[in-house]
C-alpha positions, 0 to 999 in steps of 0.5 A, a space after each residue: 550492505 546492512 541497509 540493502 539486506 534489511 530492504 530485501 527482507 522488507 520486500 520479501 515480507 510485503 511481496 504479494 500481500 493483500 491489504 484491506 482498507 475499509 472506507 465509506 462508499 456511496 453509489 456505484 462503489 464510488 468512495 467518499 473522498 479517495 485512497 492515496 499513497 499516504 493512506 496505503 503507507 499508513 496501512 503498511 506501517 500499521 500492519 508491518 510495524 515499519 516506518 515507511 515514507 508515503 513517497 515510496 508508495 506508487 499508487 494513483 488516487 483510488 476512487 472506487 472499491 476493488 483491488 489494486 496493485 501497488 508498487 513499493 520502492 523500498 531502496 533504490 534498486 529494491 521494490 515489490 508489489 502488493 495488493 490493496 483491496 478497498 472495501 465498504 466498511 
């Protein structure tokens, strides 16, 4: 029960947040490399001081600047969505 409550609090904390990833960008907004679930998990961990597993972050490979909706599965029946914005930086 405590794990469920903690997961729900984390879901509430992450819900509708907009995280920004700055990366090198080439022509036409294409990234050098790509942003993956590992990068998003690291950003969540750094921003919210958590220890999140990249396997719980559901995002395709991001190869262009822009905003993306990312689903985060926190606990078997608890998930939330947040926005990740990729910018040149």
